VMD Tcl script that builds the backbone (N, CA, C; Angstrom):
set m [mol new atoms 219]
animate dup $m
set s [atomselect $m all]
$s set {name element resname resid chain x y z} {
  {N N MET 1 A 43.014 55.785 -23.775}
  {CA C MET 1 A 42.203 54.784 -23.118}
  {C C MET 1 A 40.751 54.998 -23.527}
  {N N ASP 2 A 40.087 53.921 -23.780}
  {CA C ASP 2 A 38.694 53.970 -24.197}
  {C C ASP 2 A 37.834 54.541 -23.058}
  {N N PRO 3 A 36.916 55.466 -23.351}
  {CA C PRO 3 A 36.098 56.066 -22.286}
  {C C PRO 3 A 35.261 55.047 -21.519}
  {N N VAL 4 A 34.814 54.001 -22.185}
  {CA C VAL 4 A 34.009 52.987 -21.495}
  {C C VAL 4 A 34.854 52.270 -20.448}
  {N N VAL 5 A 36.097 51.979 -20.801}
  {CA C VAL 5 A 36.999 51.322 -19.857}
  {C C VAL 5 A 37.299 52.255 -18.689}
  {N N LEU 6 A 37.476 53.540 -18.991}
  {CA C LEU 6 A 37.758 54.518 -17.942}
  {C C LEU 6 A 36.599 54.627 -16.955}
  {N N VAL 7 A 35.382 54.669 -17.460}
  {CA C VAL 7 A 34.211 54.748 -16.581}
  {C C VAL 7 A 34.079 53.469 -15.762}
  {N N ALA 8 A 34.339 52.320 -16.383}
  {CA C ALA 8 A 34.254 51.053 -15.655}
  {C C ALA 8 A 35.290 51.001 -14.534}
  {N N LEU 9 A 36.499 51.472 -14.813}
  {CA C LEU 9 A 37.528 51.484 -13.776}
  {C C LEU 9 A 37.170 52.443 -12.645}
  {N N CYS 10 A 36.619 53.597 -12.992}
  {CA C CYS 10 A 36.213 54.550 -11.954}
  {C C CYS 10 A 35.072 53.983 -11.117}
  {N N ALA 11 A 34.142 53.297 -11.774}
  {CA C ALA 11 A 33.026 52.706 -11.045}
  {C C ALA 11 A 33.506 51.590 -10.121}
  {N N TRP 12 A 34.596 50.933 -10.480}
  {CA C TRP 12 A 35.146 49.884 -9.637}
  {C C TRP 12 A 36.015 50.470 -8.529}
  {N N LEU 13 A 36.721 51.556 -8.831}
  {CA C LEU 13 A 37.691 52.107 -7.902}
  {C C LEU 13 A 37.040 52.787 -6.702}
  {N N VAL 14 A 35.965 53.503 -6.902}
  {CA C VAL 14 A 35.344 54.261 -5.815}
  {C C VAL 14 A 34.842 53.339 -4.695}
  {N N PRO 15 A 34.083 52.268 -4.985}
  {CA C PRO 15 A 33.676 51.383 -3.881}
  {C C PRO 15 A 34.858 50.671 -3.225}
  {N N ALA 16 A 35.891 50.370 -4.016}
  {CA C ALA 16 A 37.062 49.710 -3.440}
  {C C ALA 16 A 37.760 50.631 -2.443}
  {N N LEU 17 A 37.879 51.901 -2.787}
  {CA C LEU 17 A 38.493 52.854 -1.866}
  {C C LEU 17 A 37.620 53.074 -0.638}
  {N N ALA 18 A 36.312 53.090 -0.834}
  {CA C ALA 18 A 35.405 53.283 0.294}
  {C C ALA 18 A 35.477 52.103 1.256}
  {N N SER 19 A 35.572 50.881 0.725}
  {CA C SER 19 A 35.656 49.720 1.607}
  {C C SER 19 A 36.999 49.674 2.319}
  {N N ALA 20 A 38.061 50.131 1.652}
  {CA C ALA 20 A 39.370 50.184 2.304}
  {C C ALA 20 A 39.359 51.206 3.434}
  {N N ALA 21 A 38.692 52.322 3.233}
  {CA C ALA 21 A 38.595 53.332 4.285}
  {C C ALA 21 A 37.761 52.814 5.445}
  {N N ASP 22 A 36.762 51.993 5.148}
  {CA C ASP 22 A 35.913 51.428 6.188}
  {C C ASP 22 A 36.700 50.445 7.054}
  {N N VAL 23 A 37.590 49.676 6.442}
  {CA C VAL 23 A 38.414 48.728 7.191}
  {C C VAL 23 A 39.401 49.484 8.079}
  {N N GLU 24 A 39.946 50.586 7.575}
  {CA C GLU 24 A 40.893 51.373 8.364}
  {C C GLU 24 A 40.220 51.994 9.584}
  {N N ASN 25 A 38.949 52.341 9.462}
  {CA C ASN 25 A 38.232 52.937 10.586}
  {C C ASN 25 A 37.856 51.899 11.634}
  {N N GLY 26 A 37.953 50.628 11.301}
  {CA C GLY 26 A 37.627 49.577 12.244}
  {C C GLY 26 A 36.136 49.358 12.403}
  {N N SER 27 A 35.368 49.772 11.442}
  {CA C SER 27 A 33.925 49.622 11.526}
  {C C SER 27 A 33.527 48.220 11.075}
  {N N ASP 28 A 32.745 47.539 11.900}
  {CA C ASP 28 A 32.280 46.200 11.559}
  {C C ASP 28 A 30.881 46.219 10.966}
  {N N SER 29 A 30.217 47.340 11.024}
  {CA C SER 29 A 28.845 47.431 10.554}
  {C C SER 29 A 28.801 47.567 9.038}
  {N N ASP 30 A 27.924 46.794 8.410}
  {CA C ASP 30 A 27.744 46.905 6.967}
  {C C ASP 30 A 26.936 48.140 6.595}
  {N N PHE 31 A 26.297 48.761 7.567}
  {CA C PHE 31 A 25.420 49.889 7.293}
  {C C PHE 31 A 26.024 51.217 7.728}
  {N N HIS 32 A 27.335 51.245 7.872}
  {CA C HIS 32 A 28.028 52.490 8.195}
  {C C HIS 32 A 28.468 53.133 6.890}
  {N N TYR 33 A 28.012 54.344 6.632}
  {CA C TYR 33 A 28.333 55.019 5.387}
  {C C TYR 33 A 29.302 56.159 5.662}
  {N N ASP 34 A 30.344 56.216 4.864}
  {CA C ASP 34 A 31.300 57.313 4.928}
  {C C ASP 34 A 30.875 58.328 3.873}
  {N N TYR 35 A 30.136 59.337 4.304}
  {CA C TYR 35 A 29.542 60.278 3.365}
  {C C TYR 35 A 30.582 61.137 2.661}
  {N N GLU 36 A 31.721 61.376 3.292}
  {CA C GLU 36 A 32.760 62.169 2.641}
  {C C GLU 36 A 33.333 61.414 1.437}
  {N N SER 37 A 33.613 60.132 1.595}
  {CA C SER 37 A 34.118 59.335 0.474}
  {C C SER 37 A 33.063 59.201 -0.616}
  {N N LEU 38 A 31.819 59.058 -0.220}
  {CA C LEU 38 A 30.735 58.961 -1.190}
  {C C LEU 38 A 30.606 60.251 -1.987}
  {N N ARG 39 A 30.732 61.380 -1.306}
  {CA C ARG 39 A 30.641 62.671 -1.985}
  {C C ARG 39 A 31.811 62.877 -2.940}
  {N N ILE 40 A 33.018 62.531 -2.507}
  {CA C ILE 40 A 34.195 62.685 -3.361}
  {C C ILE 40 A 34.092 61.759 -4.573}
  {N N GLY 41 A 33.657 60.530 -4.354}
  {CA C GLY 41 A 33.481 59.603 -5.469}
  {C C GLY 41 A 32.443 60.095 -6.460}
  {N N GLY 42 A 31.364 60.658 -5.952}
  {CA C GLY 42 A 30.334 61.205 -6.829}
  {C C GLY 42 A 30.834 62.389 -7.633}
  {N N LEU 43 A 31.636 63.237 -7.001}
  {CA C LEU 43 A 32.193 64.385 -7.722}
  {C C LEU 43 A 33.175 63.943 -8.800}
  {N N VAL 44 A 33.990 62.943 -8.498}
  {CA C VAL 44 A 34.931 62.425 -9.498}
  {C C VAL 44 A 34.160 61.835 -10.672}
  {N N PHE 45 A 33.135 61.074 -10.377}
  {CA C PHE 45 A 32.318 60.472 -11.426}
  {C C PHE 45 A 31.638 61.554 -12.271}
  {N N ALA 46 A 31.148 62.613 -11.632}
  {CA C ALA 46 A 30.499 63.707 -12.358}
  {C C ALA 46 A 31.490 64.440 -13.256}
  {N N VAL 47 A 32.708 64.647 -12.780}
  {CA C VAL 47 A 33.724 65.326 -13.593}
  {C C VAL 47 A 34.090 64.476 -14.805}
  {N N VAL 48 A 34.224 63.168 -14.608}
  {CA C VAL 48 A 34.550 62.281 -15.728}
  {C C VAL 48 A 33.438 62.321 -16.772}
  {N N LEU 49 A 32.190 62.245 -16.333}
  {CA C LEU 49 A 31.074 62.303 -17.281}
  {C C LEU 49 A 31.008 63.658 -17.981}
  {N N PHE 50 A 31.279 64.739 -17.252}
  {CA C PHE 50 A 31.269 66.074 -17.842}
  {C C PHE 50 A 32.331 66.194 -18.929}
  {N N LEU 51 A 33.549 65.735 -18.635}
  {CA C LEU 51 A 34.627 65.825 -19.620}
  {C C LEU 51 A 34.362 64.936 -20.828}
  {N N MET 52 A 33.763 63.774 -20.611}
  {CA C MET 52 A 33.409 62.915 -21.737}
  {C C MET 52 A 32.348 63.584 -22.611}
  {N N GLY 53 A 31.404 64.271 -22.000}
  {CA C GLY 53 A 30.378 64.981 -22.763}
  {C C GLY 53 A 30.958 66.116 -23.578}
  {N N ILE 54 A 31.858 66.888 -22.983}
  {CA C ILE 54 A 32.507 67.980 -23.714}
  {C C ILE 54 A 33.324 67.417 -24.876}
  {N N GLY 55 A 34.053 66.341 -24.630}
  {CA C GLY 55 A 34.832 65.714 -25.699}
  {C C GLY 55 A 33.954 65.210 -26.826}
  {N N LEU 56 A 32.829 64.625 -26.481}
  {CA C LEU 56 A 31.900 64.130 -27.494}
  {C C LEU 56 A 31.342 65.275 -28.333}
  {N N ILE 57 A 31.002 66.370 -27.687}
  {CA C ILE 57 A 30.483 67.529 -28.417}
  {C C ILE 57 A 31.539 68.080 -29.369}
  {N N VAL 58 A 32.772 68.195 -28.911}
  {CA C VAL 58 A 33.846 68.734 -29.756}
  {C C VAL 58 A 34.118 67.811 -30.935}
  {N N ILE 59 A 34.170 66.508 -30.688}
  {CA C ILE 59 A 34.444 65.560 -31.771}
  {C C ILE 59 A 33.307 65.560 -32.789}
  {N N LEU 60 A 32.065 65.547 -32.321}
  {CA C LEU 60 A 30.937 65.567 -33.255}
  {C C LEU 60 A 30.891 66.865 -34.047}
  {N N HIS 61 A 31.222 67.963 -33.411}
  {CA C HIS 61 A 31.249 69.241 -34.125}
  {C C HIS 61 A 32.314 69.217 -35.220}
  {N N ALA 62 A 33.480 68.650 -34.915}
  {CA C ALA 62 A 34.554 68.584 -35.905}
  {C C ALA 62 A 34.177 67.663 -37.059}
  {N N VAL 63 A 33.534 66.550 -36.764}
  {CA C VAL 63 A 33.147 65.607 -37.822}
  {C C VAL 63 A 32.040 66.194 -38.683}
  {N N LEU 64 A 31.029 66.770 -38.053}
  {CA C LEU 64 A 29.897 67.285 -38.815}
  {C C LEU 64 A 30.240 68.546 -39.602}
  {N N SER 65 A 31.213 69.303 -39.150}
  {CA C SER 65 A 31.595 70.497 -39.899}
  {C C SER 65 A 32.521 70.146 -41.057}
  {N N GLY 66 A 32.963 68.905 -41.140}
  {CA C GLY 66 A 33.807 68.474 -42.239}
  {C C GLY 66 A 35.280 68.700 -42.007}
  {N N TYR 67 A 35.647 69.135 -40.823}
  {CA C TYR 67 A 37.055 69.411 -40.542}
  {C C TYR 67 A 37.883 68.136 -40.590}
  {N N LEU 68 A 37.366 67.055 -40.037}
  {CA C LEU 68 A 38.125 65.809 -40.010}
  {C C LEU 68 A 37.988 65.010 -41.301}
  {N N LEU 69 A 37.016 65.352 -42.132}
  {CA C LEU 69 A 36.790 64.588 -43.353}
  {C C LEU 69 A 37.380 65.249 -44.592}
  {N N SER 70 A 37.935 66.439 -44.453}
  {CA C SER 70 A 38.485 67.123 -45.622}
  {C C SER 70 A 39.904 66.623 -45.893}
  {N N TYR 71 A 40.127 66.253 -47.135}
  {CA C TYR 71 A 41.433 65.759 -47.550}
  {C C TYR 71 A 42.036 66.751 -48.535}
  {N N PRO 72 A 43.337 66.974 -48.457}
  {CA C PRO 72 A 43.955 67.882 -49.436}
  {C C PRO 72 A 43.956 67.242 -50.827}
  {N N THR 73 A 43.668 68.037 -51.834}
  {CA C THR 73 A 43.621 67.497 -53.202}
  {C C THR 73 A 44.818 67.908 -54.004}
}
mol reanalyze $m
mol bondsrecalc $m
mol representation Tube
mol addrep $m
């Protein structure tokens, strides 16, 4: 799956889950924040960005070192 699509889905999923949790709690206020869901969503987003960064570093290292560009002769 393309990383951009994955980030877009995660960015869409976290608010959707937070609003579903808000409906389950029976809260009618638009200004009620569920800090636990916000914290969990932020941690998930941070882990996704961290793993994408590590993957980018590994791929760039492999390309620049010539590992992926070397062909057997």
